[in-house]
C-alpha positions in Angstrom: 1.6 -7.6 12.4 1.0 -4.0 14.6 0.7 -2.2 10.9 -1.9 -5.0 9.4 -4.4 -4.5 12.8 -3.9 -0.9 12.4 -4.8 -1.0 8.1 -7.4 -3.5 9.6 -9.2 -0.9 12.1 -9.0 1.6 9.7 -10.6 0.1 6.8 -13.2 -1.0 9.2 -13.9 2.3 10.9 -14.3 3.9 7.1 -16.6 1.1 5.9 -18.8 1.5 8.7 -18.9 5.1 8.4 -20.0 4.9 4.9 -22.3 2.0 5.8 -23.9 4.2 8.2 -24.1 7.0 5.7 -25.6 4.6 3.3 -28.5 3.6 5.4 -29.2 7.3 6.3 -29.3 8.2 2.7 -31.6 4.9 1.9 -34.1 6.4 4.0 -34.0 9.9 3.1 -34.2 8.7 -0.5 -36.6 6.2 0.0 -39.1 8.8 2.0 -38.5 11.3 -0.8 -39.3 8.6 -3.7 -42.6 7.9 -2.1 -43.7 11.7 -1.2 -42.7 12.7 -4.6 -44.0 9.7 -6.5 -40.5 9.5 -8.0 -40.0 6.0 -9.5 -36.2 7.3 -10.0 -35.6 8.5 -6.5 -36.8 5.0 -5.3 -34.4 3.2 -7.3 -31.8 5.8 -6.5 -32.5 4.3 -2.6 -32.5 0.7 -3.7 -29.0 1.4 -5.2 -28.1 3.2 -2.3 -29.1 0.2 0.1 -26.7 -2.1 -1.9 -23.8 0.2 -1.3 -24.6 -1.3 2.4 -23.8 -4.7 1.4 -20.8 -3.6 -0.2 -19.4 -2.4 3.1 -20.1 -5.5 4.5 -17.9 -7.3 1.8 -14.8 -5.0 2.4 -15.0 -5.6 6.1 -14.7 -9.0 5.6 -12.4 -9.1 3.2 -9.6 -6.7 5.0 -10.3 -8.9 8.2 -9.5 -12.2 6.5 -6.8 -11.0 4.3 -5.1 -9.6 7.7 -5.0 -12.9 9.2 -1.2 -14.4 9.8 0.2 -16.9 7.5 -0.8 -20.4 8.5 -0.1 -23.9 6.9 -2.7 -24.1 4.6 -1.8 -20.6 3.3 1.9 -20.5 4.0 2.1 -17.1 1.6 -0.6 -15.2 3.9 -4.2 -14.2 2.9 -3.7 -11.2 0.8 -5.7 -12.5 -2.0 -9.2 -12.3 0.3 -9.3 -8.7 -0.6 -8.9 -9.2 -4.1 -12.1 -11.9 -3.7 -14.0 -9.0 -2.2 -13.2 -6.9 -5.1 -14.5 -9.6 -7.5 -17.7 -9.3 -5.4 -17.8 -5.3 -5.6 -17.5 -5.6 -9.3 -20.6 -7.9 -9.6 -22.3 -5.7 -7.6 -21.5 -2.9 -9.8 -22.0 -5.0 -13.0 -25.7 -5.9 -11.5 -26.6 -2.6 -10.9 -25.2 -1.5 -14.1 -27.5 -3.4 -16.1 -30.6 -2.8 -13.8 -30.5 0.9 -14.7 -29.4 0.0 -18.2 -32.5 -2.2 -18.5 -35.5 0.1 -16.6 -34.5 2.6 -19.2 -34.6 0.8 -21.9 -37.8 -0.7 -21.1 -38.8 3.2 -20.3 -38.0 4.3 -23.8 -39.0 1.0 -26.0 -42.6 1.5 -24.1 -42.9 4.9 -23.7 -43.5 4.5 -20.4 -41.6 7.6 -19.4 -44.5 9.9 -20.5 -46.2 8.7 -17.2 -43.6 9.9 -15.0 -45.3 12.3 -12.4 -44.2 13.9 -9.6 -45.9 15.9 -6.8 -43.0 17.2 -4.5 -39.6 19.1 -5.3 -38.4 16.9 -2.3 -37.0 14.3 -4.7 -34.9 17.0 -6.3 -33.6 17.9 -2.7 -32.8 14.5 -2.1 -30.7 13.9 -5.5 -28.7 16.6 -4.9 -27.8 15.9 -1.2 -27.0 12.5 -2.6 -24.5 13.7 -5.0 -22.7 16.0 -2.6 -22.8 13.3 0.2 -21.7 10.3 -2.1 -18.9 12.8 -3.6 -17.6 13.1 -0.4 -17.5 9.4 1.1 -15.8 8.8 -2.3 -12.8 11.2 -1.3 -12.9 10.3 2.2 -12.8 6.4 1.5 -10.4 6.7 -1.8 -7.8 8.8 0.9 -7.9 6.0 3.0 -7.5 3.0 0.8 -4.5 4.8 -0.7 -3.2 5.3 3.0 -3.5 1.9 3.9 -2.8 0.5 0.2 -6.2 -1.6 0.5 -7.9 -2.4 -3.0 -11.0 -3.4 -1.8 -11.7 -0.3 0.3 -10.5 1.7 -2.9 -13.1 -0.4 -5.1 -15.6 0.5 -2.4 -15.0 4.3 -2.9 -15.5 3.4 -6.4 -18.9 2.1 -5.5 -19.7 5.2 -3.7 -18.9 7.3 -6.8 -21.1 5.0 -8.8 -23.9 6.1 -6.2 -23.2 9.7 -6.9 -23.7 8.9 -10.5 -27.1 7.0 -10.1 -28.3 10.1 -8.1 -26.8 12.6 -11.1 -29.1 10.6 -13.4 -32.2 11.0 -11.3 -31.6 14.7 -10.8 -31.6 14.9 -14.6 -34.8 12.8 -14.9 -36.5 14.5 -12.3 -35.7 17.9 -13.3 -36.6 16.7 -16.9 -40.3 15.6 -15.9 -40.7 19.0 -13.4 -39.8 20.9 -16.9 -41.8 18.4 -19.1 -39.4 16.5 -20.6 -39.5 13.0 -18.9 -37.7 11.2 -21.7 -34.4 13.0 -19.6 -34.6 10.2 -17.0 -34.4 6.9 -19.0 -31.9 9.0 -21.3 -29.6 10.0 -18.5 -29.9 6.8 -16.8 -28.5 5.1 -19.9 -25.6 7.2 -19.8 -25.2 6.6 -15.8 -25.4 2.6 -16.8 -22.1 3.0 -19.3 -20.3 4.7 -16.6 -21.1 2.7 -13.5 -20.4 -0.2 -16.1 -17.3 1.4 -16.8 -16.2 1.6 -13.1 -17.1 -2.3 -12.6 -14.8 -3.2 -15.5 -11.8 -1.8 -13.9 -12.3 -2.8 -10.5 -12.9 -6.5 -11.9 -9.8 -5.7 -14.2 -8.0 -4.4 -11.3 -8.6 -7.7 -8.8 -8.2 -10.1 -11.6 -4.6 -8.3 -12.0 -3.8 -8.8 -8.5 -4.9 -12.2 -8.4 -2.5 -13.3 -11.2 1.1 -13.7 -10.3 3.2 -10.7 -12.0 6.0 -8.6 -11.3 6.7 -5.3 -10.2 6.6 -2.1 -12.4 10.0 -1.5 -13.7 10.4 2.0 -11.3 9.7 -0.3 -8.3 12.2 -2.7 -9.4 14.9 -0.3 -9.9 14.3 1.2 -6.8 14.4 -2.1 -5.1 17.9 -3.1 -7.1 19.6 0.3 -5.8 18.6 -0.3 -2.5 19.9 -4.0 -2.4 23.4 -2.8 -4.2 24.3 0.2 -1.6 25.0 -2.3 0.7 28.6 -2.5 1.7 29.6 -5.8 0.3 27.4 -6.2 -2.4 29.9 -6.3 -5.4 26.7 -7.0 -8.1 23.3 -7.9 -8.3 22.8 -10.9 -10.3 19.1 -11.6 -10.4 15.8 -9.7 -9.1 12.6 -11.5 -9.3 9.3 -9.9 -7.7 6.0 -11.1 -7.1 2.8 -9.1 -6.5 0.6 -10.8 -4.1 -2.6 -8.9 -3.2 -1.0 -5.6 -2.1 1.9 -7.4 -0.8 5.2 -8.0 -2.9 7.7 -11.1 -2.6 11.3 -10.2 -3.7 13.8 -13.2 -4.7 17.3 -11.7 -5.3 20.4 -13.1 -6.0 23.8 -10.9 -4.9 27.3 -11.7 -5.7 29.9 -10.6 -3.0 33.7 -11.6 -2.4 34.2 -15.3 -2.5 36.6 -15.3 0.3 34.2 -14.1 3.2 33.0 -16.6 5.9 30.0 -17.7 6.0 28.9 -15.5 9.1 30.3 -12.3 6.9 28.2 -12.9 3.9 25.3 -13.7 6.3 25.3 -10.5 7.7 25.4 -8.7 4.3 22.2 -10.7 3.3 20.7 -9.5 6.3 21.4 -6.0 5.4 20.0 -6.4 2.0 17.2 -7.8 3.6 16.4 -5.0 5.9 17.3 -2.2 3.9 14.3 -3.4 1.6 12.0 -4.0 4.0 12.7 -0.9 5.6 12.4 1.1 2.5 9.2 -0.7 0.7 6.5 -1.1 3.3 4.4 -3.0 0.6 7.3 -6.0 0.9 6.6 -8.7 2.6 9.0 -11.4 2.1 12.7 -10.8 1.1 14.7 -14.1 -0.2 18.3 -13.5 -0.5 20.7 -15.8 -2.0 24.5 -15.4 -2.2 26.5 -16.3 -5.1 30.5 -15.8 -4.7 32.9 -13.5 -7.1 34.6 -15.4 -9.4 38.2 -14.5 -9.2 39.8 -13.2 -11.8 43.0 -15.0 -13.5 
């Protein structure tokens, strides 16, 4: 419980810092876009504003997933983080479609010929955004790995998508400055594909976590070795694992001496459970079944 509270506090703090950074970037990029008459920078500001919404989603998802098990959700609420990931993926798909649609429209109608701006402030804003958003990506991803939060990891990629968007703005604004305005919609198309790929990865990971599946072979092998190392375990009969959100449930069958009394056999199962829980923090529940060793005649 204490670990869940600590993870929730970290995720909330990281998301709040990201939200504050996005609000400041939104205001700066919006002002730069208005002063420079840069539609690309104004669109970039709107993208940063959408990231504020993603921070709210992550905080809600993490808080819901940290709730204790209840009668309606006996296995916990971890999958709420997956739901948050789906919302983030949807926001990224929307951003990708909007950027790509505007770029195609600009190229097909020749609207890019009208792109002008009167101040290099938009270029400064684009560079500032790239640096800050990339730093926010690494900062958020670091803590996402530390607390094993898939929704926080998705938010990190949302930060990077905004950095990609700013790269497109920088290229477009620079192209306009040097008399090649078509660079803006072309760069936007490329950035659109990058963001779409990020959205797909977040969506795929969310679906993968929501559908029951076993652990990877390496983790299962390590769990087998951990269980078999307990004194009194003659052999492992079966091992089944199930990933639930970002937690793992383990069902294991061990073979012990058939002549042991109930208390001694129970002590072995408890030690197996404790060993697995201590060595695998992501394991939430361990069910150990005892099978007696058959005496050879």
